[in-house]
C-alpha positions, 0 to 999 in steps of 0.5 A, a space after each residue: 873527906 871520906 874517912 880511911 883505914 889503913 891495915 898494913 905491915 911489912 908489905 909497907 913501911 907507914 911513912 911511904 903510907 902516911 905520904 900518900 893517904 897522911 890523913 889516914 889512920 893506920 893500923 897493924 896487920 889485921 887478925 880476927 875482929 879487927 875489921 868489924 872494930 874499925 868499920 864505925 865512921 869509916 868510908 874506906 878500908 884497905 887491908 893490905 896486911 893481915 896475920 895467917 899464923 900467928 892468930 886467927 885470920 879475918 874472916 869471909 863473913 866479917 868483911 862481908 859484913 863491913 862491906 853491907 855496912 856501907 864501907 868501900 873495901 880494898 885489898 891489895 898485896 898480901 891478906 888483902 890480895 887473898 881475900 880480895 881475889 875470894 871476895 871481889 865478886 861480892 863487893 870488896 875491890 882488888 888491886 894489884 898483880 899479887 891480887 890477878 895472880 891469886 884471882 887466875 889461879 896463878 898461885 893458890 896458897 896462902 904462904 905464897 905471902 906469909 912471911 915473919 917480921 919484927 913486931 915492934 919494926 915491922 921489918 920483914 925477917 923472911 922473904 915472901 915467895 911471890 917476891 921471889 917468882 917476881 925477882 927469879 921471873 925478872 931474872 929470866 927475862 933479863 937473860 940472869 937465869 934460864 927458864 930451868 933455873 927459874 923452876 928450879 928455883 921455884 921449886 926450892 922455895 916452895 919446898 921451904 917452911 915460909 918463915 925460913 925463906 930468904 934468897 940466900 937459902 932458897 939459892 943455895 938449895 936449888 938445883 943451879 950451878 955455883 955459877 948461876 948462885 954467885 951471879 944471881 946473888 950479885 944482882 938481886 941486891 940492885 934488882 930485887 922485886 918487892 911485888 908487895 911493896 909495889 902493889 901496897 903503894 898502887 892500892 893506895 895511889 889509886 884510892 886516892 885518886 878516888 878522894 
């Protein structure tokens, strides 16, 4: 059985990751130096989560060095999606909607996937913009929002510093009616889209199918 290492944090709970790949080694969100240190003896490396602003982010050269050493590297959801969109022509494999959004240029900023989380529990304390994009798009397609309201919500989201982004604050500060605010908050309780989690699951299931 190939040796698999997964860098995962707030995008997907460890229990879910281990249910998909029970024999994999799960490590915290990757930072500079971690990928190189974990490469020895590894056949497949999956980068889902990584640090952006709290520490030095994993660099392109480091990941390329891991690839050149013979490790198959996958990226998805967060830091993995961003780096895969930059390195897929050099051997890194990107998986999921967020990877494709970065690759197509639909999104470009690091803060699209940025959030703050409790480092002990891994629980997210803010909401990444990519999840809000997916949720507001779904709300528009189901008639909860108009296209103009969706645009206003995304504008509000972008104006808020990433650690402070929550659905409640974004909706409160958006140029939409009080009626829409109430109906959207109610709808989100059961219909919010966690795109980062969905992409992480898809990535791990894809790796499992290759083993």
